N, C-alpha and C positions, 0 to 999 in steps of 0.2 A: 760609384762615382762620388757619392756624398762624402766619403771619408777623404777624397783627394788622393794625392800621391802618398804612398805608405812607405815608411822606412822599415823594411823587412829585417834588416840586421838588428834593429832595436827590439822589434816584436819577438824575434827568436829567443831573446834572452830575458823577456819579461815574465814576471811572476805576479800572481794575484793571491794575496793572503798566503804567501810562501808556497804556492802551487804553480807549476809551469803551465803555460797554455798548451793544449794538446790538439784541439780541433778548431777549424774555422769554416763557417758557412759564408758563401759569397753569392750576392745577387747576380744572376745571369740574364734573365729575360723577363719581359712583361708583355701580356697580351699576345698579339701575333706579329708585331713588327718592332718591338723595342728591345735592344740589346745594350746592356750596360757597357759603356765604352772602356771601362777599366777591367772588365771581367777576365778576359784571356790572360792579361799580364798578372793579375792578382791570383788567378787560379794556378798558373804556372809557378809563381813565386811561393805560394803556400806549400806546394809539394816540395819545391827545391829547398825550402827552409825547414823541412822535417815535420810539417803539420799534417794531420789527417784532415782532408778537405771535403767540403760538400758544396753543391750548387743548388740554388733555388729559383723557381719561377714564380713571379708575382701575378696572381690570377686577376684578369680583367673581366667584369661582368658584361662587357660590351661585345665580346666575340665568343664563338663556340669553344667549349673545352677541348674538343678533339683537335681543332686547328691550333689552339695554343700549345697543346702537347706536341704536335708535329713541329711547330716552330722551335720549341725548347730542344727537341731532339736533333734538329738540324744545326743548332748553335752550340750545344753542350755535348761533350764526349767524355763521359765518366770512364774511369779505369778501375781495375782491381786495386783495392786499398782505399778507394774513395767511399764516402758515405752514400747511402741510397739517395736518389733524387728527391727533391722537396717541392711540394706545392704550398705556396704561401697564399692563403685566402683570408682577406680582411674586410672586403666590401661586397655588397650584393647588387648595388645599383637598382635597377627596376625589376630584377628577377624575383619571382616568388620563391618561397622556401623549397618547393618541389623542383623548380628549375635550377636552383643552386645545386641541389643534390645531384641532379641529372648531369649538369655540366662538369661538376667536380669529379663524378665517377667516370665520365668520358675521358677526362685528362688522366686520371689515375690508371685506367685500363690501358690506354695507349702507351703510357710510359712503362707500366709494369710489363707489358708484352715485349718491350725492347730490352729491358734489363733483367727480367725474371725475378724481381723482388718487389715487395710492396713499397711504394713511395711513402715518404714521410709527409704527414699533414701538419703544417704550421698554422696556428691561429690562436687568438686569445680564448680563454676558457669560457667566456660568456657566448662567444660566437659558436664555439664547439657545441655547447649545450643547446643553443637555439637552432642551429642548422645541421650539425653533423653528428648528432648523438644516436643515430639509428644503428641497429645491429650491423648493417652492411659496412659501416666504417670502423667497426671494432678491430678488425685485423690489421689496420694500418697504424704504423708507429706514429705517436702523437708528440709534437714539439709544441709545448704550451708557452704562450706569452702571458706573463702574469707578474706585474711590477709592484714594487714597494710593499711587499708582504714577506713575512718571515718563513712562510712555507706555502706550498701549493694547496689551494683550496679545492681544486678539481678532484673528484673522488675516484676517477678511473685510472688506468695505467698511462704512463707517459715515459718517453725516452729522453727528451731534453726539456729544460726549463729556462726560458729567457726571463731572467729575474730583474733586469734593469735595461733601460735604454740610455742611461747616463754614465756608462762606464768610461773610465779614463785609462788609456794604455799608451805607454811610451812608444812613439813611432807612428801614432795616428793623431792627427791634429784635432779632429772633432770628436764629440762624444760618440760612443759606440755601444751596441748591444752586447751584453755579456750573458753567457749561457752555461748551464751545468748539465752534464750527462748523468743519467740515473743509473749508475753502475760503476764498475771498475775500468781501468785502462784496458785490461784484458778483454772485458766484455765489449768495450768500444771497438777494439780491433776486430773482434769476431762479428760485429755488426756491419762491417764494411763489405763492399762488393768483392766477390771472389772468395770470401771466407766460407769454409765448409759448413759453418753453423748458421749462415745467413739464410 
């Protein structure tokens, strides 16, 4: 909802540094009772306009990870050709590091059981190192938020890099996050749900 009404006709024809946009992540849910009011329309429009789309859940430290996962699954219905589900975790509230890991794993396990793929973990690289750098999180694809740098400083593997939160795209009124996939378009397609290589 932060971006407001989006002109999908303009976005479809937008290029950044002479490269077309190929994929879009859209916020779906937060906690156990917040659904982004624009999600369903944006999710539909993304596919209708030829984008590879993904949906993410914003983790709240105020409710159990399992309940948040169940809420996400009730609201979001990913299809073949969509990117794996995403858990966006940026705050810990009053949770201890062990509690953070426990609740995050609960969310990941519930959602993986539904879709049969490892969900993507989105967070900034300092948060990843501080809370989610255990071996148990290594198999999960990592979407790193790391702004205003020329290259990723995180030493591990990553699938996506959110390199700015100040992007300008024709068709979106407000500033928007911009991301890079760590691979080719072919590899991006193979990373989607329903692909034999996923």
